[in-house]
N, C-alpha and C positions, 0 to 999 in steps of 0.2 A: 503494500500500501504507499503510496506516495506521500510525503508533507505536502503541506502547506505551501510550503516555498517553493518545493518543486514544481506543483498547479500553476502557481501564481505567478506572469513575469512580475520583473523587477519596473520599478518607477523610473523612466525617464530622466536623466538628467538636471534639462531646466525644473521639472516638478519637482525633485525632489530637492532641487536649490530653492525654489518658492515655497518649499515645505515646512524647512527647518528657519527660511526668515523668518516665517511666522510661527511658529512653533518651538525653537531652541530656545532655552532660557525660563522656558515655563513650567510652574508645573497644576497642570489641569484636571478637573473633573471630565466626564466622558461628554458633559452637554457642552461645556466647554468651548470643545472643539469640535469646530462645523465642519466634518465631511460626512462623505454617508459612509454607513456601517459597511460596505464592503469595501470600500478604500481604508477604513479604522482597520478592520479586519488585514489589509495585506500591510498597513503599514506596521501593528504589531509582527508578523508574520517574520516580515523583515528586518524582525528588531530595531525599528526608527521610534518606537514608539518603548517604555518600558511600564510596567504598570507596579507600582507600590504600596504596601496601604494606606490606607487613611487616617485609619487607626489603630494606635497600636497598644495592645495590655501588656502594660509590667506587674505580676501579681496581679493588685487588686485593684491600680490602676490601670486608666487608659488617658491616652494620650492622643490628641489628635496632632499628626502631622502633618495641615498645614501654618495653622494659627500657637501650638504646643499646648494649647489651655486643657491642663489637666485638672480644674474644681468639680466635683462632684455636681452640684448644682447646678453645671452647665455642660451640662453631660446627659443628655434626656435618651429615651428609647420612644422606639412606633415601632408598627409592625411595617413589613415590606409589602407593598403588595407584589413584588416583583418574584420573591423569593418563600412568600408564604412564614417568616420567620418574624421575631422582633430585635431588632437591631438597636444600636447604641448609634448614636450623632451629637455633631458639634452642636453647641446652642449658640456658643462665643465668637465665631464667626461664620453664621449662618446666613449673612445679608452678604457673602457674597457667593453664595448659593451648597446645599446641603452638603455638609462631609457625612455621610455614613461607615457605618464598620462595614459593609457588606460590596461597597462602592471602592475602586480601586482612583489613585489618584496619577496622573500621566503625565510620564516627563520624554521629553525628545531627548533621542537617544543616536539618531543619525548624523547626518552630514552637521559639522559646526560648520555657521554663517562667519566667513571672515569680513571686518569692517574697514570701509575708505580709511588710510591714511592722507589725511589731509594736509597737505603742504603748510598751505598759510589760512588756518582755516578764522581765524579771529578778526571782524570787518568794524569792528570797535574802533573809536579813532580817538578816542580821550583818552588822556595823561592820570595816573596812581598818584598819589602825593607818596611823599616819604614814606611813614608809619602803612602806609596801603601794599607801599609797594614790596615793604618788608616783610608784611605777610603774606603777597603772593608769591614771592622769594622762595619762603618758605614752603607754603600749599604745593609750590612747583616741584621743589625739592621730597618731601615727601609721598608726593605721586611718581619721581623719577625712580627714587629708592624700595618702591614698592610698599614702603613701613605701612603699618597694619592701621594706626588708626591716628589722626592730630586735629587736637579741638583748637578752632579760631572764636580767642573770647574778643569779640569787639562793642564798641557800647551801641546804644540804637542812632542809628545814623549815620554810621561808620563804612559805608559804599563794602558792605562785607560783600552783594552782586559785582562791584566792579571790582575786587582783592580775587576773587574764585576766577575770573576771565584768563588770566597766563597760565591756573592751573588747566583748566578746561579743554584749554589749546594743547598744551601737552600732550593731553591723554589722544586729543582729536589724531595731532599727526603721530603719534603712535599706531593709532588706529585702533584704537579701544574702547567701551560702551561705556557710557557716564549717567547716571540715573541725579540729580537732584530731585530729593523726594522733602515734604514739610507736612504736618500735621492737619493745614488747613485747606480748603480746597480754594481758598478766596489770594492766598498767594501764589499759590499754582496760576489761575487764571492770571494774578498782576505779572509775575515771574516770565510767560511766555512771550508776549511780543518783547519783551528786553531780550532775550535770548536771542532769539528772533531775530531783530534790531543785530545784534552781536557775532551774529554765524547766520551770513544767511544763503550758505550753499552745502548746511549739514543738516541729517534730518531730527525734526524737532516734532515732539510728538507730549503734550498736557493730560494725563487720566487725573480724572478722577469721579466724583458719584455725578453722573449727568452727560460729563464730556460728552464732545463731538469727538474727538479723540479714542477711535476704538482700538486697536489691533497691536497698541506696544512693541513696534518693530521698530520703531526709530533708534539711531544710533545717539543721541541724546535725548532722553528721557525723563520730564517733570513729572511727579506722581505725589497723592496725597500715601502718607504711609502705609494706610489701610489696603492700596492697590498692589504694596509689593507682594501681601500674600499669596499671588500672581505665580511670580517670577521665580528662581531656582537655578543660582548660581548662574548668573544672569552677567552684573555690571564685574568690570576691571577695577569703577572709581567711585566708592556710592556718598553722596553729601547730602546728610542728615540738617536741613536749614532749624533753627529753632529747636534743637533737641529739649527745653523743659517746659515745650509750649503742652498742653493737652489737647489730645490722647495720649503723645509720644511720654513721657513723662510716668503717664499713670494705667497704661494699659502694656502688662508682658508680651502681649501677638504682637505689639509694633516693633522694640527691639527684634523678639524673635522669629517675621517677615524681614527683617534688615539682614540679619546673621545668614541666612538662606538665601537673600537675593543675591547675594556679592560671591564673586569667585574665589578659591583658595589664597590669590596671592594679590585681593583686590584694595585695595587704600580707601578706608575710610574718614571721610574731613567732615568734622561737630562743626555747627557755628549754633555761635547765641551772646545775646546781651547780659545775661542772666542763668548761668550756671547752677545748677540745682543741688544740694547738699553734699551729693553721694558723690558728680562730677568735680565741683569743691573738691572735695577731701582727693579723690585723686590726683589732681591735678597738685596740692599743696604737699601730697606726698611722693613726688614726684613719678606717680605711677599711667600718669595722663599728660603723655605729651601734648603740649602746647607751644599759641603766639596769642600776646597781647595786647589791643591795639587800641588804648584808653582812649583817645580825642577822634572827635567827629571828623568828616576828609573836608569841610569848610574853617577847620581850625578853633571854630568857636566853641563855649563849652556848653555843656548840657544845660536847660532851663532846670533852675532847682525849685520844686510844687514848692508853693504856700497851702500852709492849713489856714483853714477860715469854722472856727466853730459858728453849730448854728443849736442852738440850749433846746430848740423845738422843733428839732429834723424828725423826731418819730413822727407829732402830728402832722407835719405838714405830707410826709410817705400816706400815713393815712388817710388823707383827704384829698389829696392828690392836688397840693396848693404850693405856689411857689415861695420860696423862703425868702425871705427879706435880703440876707446877707450876700443871693445869687445875685436877685434881682441891681442889690448897690452893687454887685464888680462888673455886672454888664455895663451899669451905666459909667461909672472908671474908670474901665477897662482905657491900659495903655495903648493898641492903636486898632482903634474901634473897625478900618476895614480890614483884619482880621477874619475868614471864615472861624467856627466855634465849632469843636467838637465837642458834646456832654455826656457824661459816660453814668449809665444808671446800671445797679447790679440788676434787674433780675427785667424783661422781656416786659409784663405788666405792666411792671413803672415806666420802664418806655414811651409803650403804649398809650398811656391813663395819661402820660406828659406831656402831649403832643397839644392837647388843646388851650390848656393854662399857659404854655409857653409859649404857645404862637399868638395868644390876644398879648402879654407881654412885650416880646420881642413887634408885633407892630405897637403897640403904644412908642416904643423905646427908637421905634424908625432902625431898628436893625438890621428889618425886612421889611419888604411893602406888600408882600401877601404870603399865604398860606403856603404855595407853593416851592416858596424858596425853602422850606420848613421842611423833614423829611423823620423820621425813624425808621431803624434799620437795627436786624437780628436774627439770629441764623435760623430763626424761622422762611424769615420774612424773603420769599421766592423771587423777589425782585430786590435783594441787595445789592447785586451784579449793578444792575442799571442803578440806582440810588449813589454806589458809591461813587459810579463812572462821573453825575450828573453833579457828584462834591464837586468832584477831580475838575467838572470841565466847568465851576462856576454858577452854575443855575440854580444849586442848592446853597447858601448862603449855612445854615446850623444843620447838624447832622447831632439827633440823640440816640445812639446806639449801645448795646451791653460789649460785651468784652471781645465778644466776634471784632470790632476793629482794633483790638490793646498790639494788634503787629500786623507786620508783613504791606503793612499799607505804607503808601508817603504822599502827604498833603506840602506845599514847597510854604505856605501860610496860615499858620492855625491857632488861637487859642483853645486850651483844653480844661475842661472843668469835670469832678468828680463829683457825682450827688452821691451818697450817702458812703462816704470812700471808709467804715468802717465793717462795711460790712463783710460777711468768709472769704466772697467771692474776690475782694479786692486781695490778695497777697502778695508780697514784696515783689515777687515777679511779675504780679498784671501791675504792679503801680507803676516801676519802672518802666516798664513798658510802653504804657498810657502816656508816660510823664514822655516819653521817649518821643512821642506821634508830633512837639511841634516843636520848634527853631530849626529843622533840617533843613531850610535855605541857607546858601549864604548871603540872599537880599536881605534875610529876617531870619536869624539866628537864635532871635529870643524872646521867643514867642513864649507865650504864659499860661506857668499848671497850676490848679486854684484844686484841694483835696474840702471837699467840706463835710464836715462832720459832726458827729454828738459826743465826742470823746477819741482823744488819738489810743492807734491801736499799736502793738508792735509795726506790725507789716507795713503802716506809714512813718514810723520813725525809723526803721532800715533802710523801707527805700530811701530817703531823701537821707540820710546816712550814705547811702550804696552812691547814689549819683553825687554827694559829694567826694566820697571817695574817689572815683572816679576823675573828676573833674582835678583833685589835687594830684591824682596821676598821671596827670597830662600836663600837668605847672598852669591848668589855667586858673586856680583859686584867685 
């Protein structure tokens, strides 16, 4: 009896190359492999796909091989209609498609695609500052030497994206594949046009929930960290932007996915302005190689937040009224032509403050009509359009949640945080929010105000951290 390999003819070279480009570097469920059953059977028979267990049992523990989940209450059980048995499945990563004990994950094991060696890929014509160049040189060194990891510890507004360009260029010249991953989709959307401008002739894709790009086959990939769950041994250089941001620092499946998405010789570059305690500890003990950039690209100090005590803050929040202290600050701002970012701790507060804020801003002449004010939050389906309207100055004031605490750049804004003592505003969040102000060399002194009804450790530590950065940069 002949084997399947003997009875089924092999794929021709062009088709095999096309399939390798589409599926190499990925670990997928069968439903994610969009080929007909007969074609898939042939690919398995020719060992171009390898089936691996999706759930592995070790003693009493089950582990999801896609996200690393072992938590018992996140492992469910359900009847399988295909084999009429009850199987375990992973609840943790079910939003990416169900991983079940009776279904395999498939890894491409056929031809490995070669990536283009670009002679001179960078079309960005800007210049780096001295501090940026030092960081960029260290990044290039780490990539050239295939160091395992490097932390780029740079203040908000230091120009981290531009510092990456020489390293990305070095990797592309070697014909390597690069991923820039970040916890938030809004940051991916912001980065894509900047990278396309800097690398005209390089294939670039952006992957996030609902993104128009779908294939994940570009040489330079931008992605939310959740999208890395589908990749396996794919990238020679992995850049994790904002490693301290939620959910990356709080979700063990995301570092797990990052580890499995890179090749064995890959370099991982971490970017942050506010390292979490575990990374700070590794840095202090000399266990995490790093480069430090304490100054913004324009050379001006970080704006230091001012504290404004509001004794009746809880009453104002309960009744959705505007505190007099906020109204007085709006009247007396140093640069009334700046746009305004007003942060609230909850979505409900952002939405309920719209009407009284609109009335106040019109009375003060800050806006002429309510179309110049908007609210934006994670559940807002129009958040991308609103952020762009704010960037285009069609909106003058934006009431927002922590969704805009990082990863967005506006040239001239003042920043206010209402209820800055709320638990959602930890030290990292407060530093990042303060970092939205003063980002332009033409207007580097934006105001940052924390409205509160009692100082918290997070507020005190955030202000201390900002002053410390300015001191290290010699800008106090």
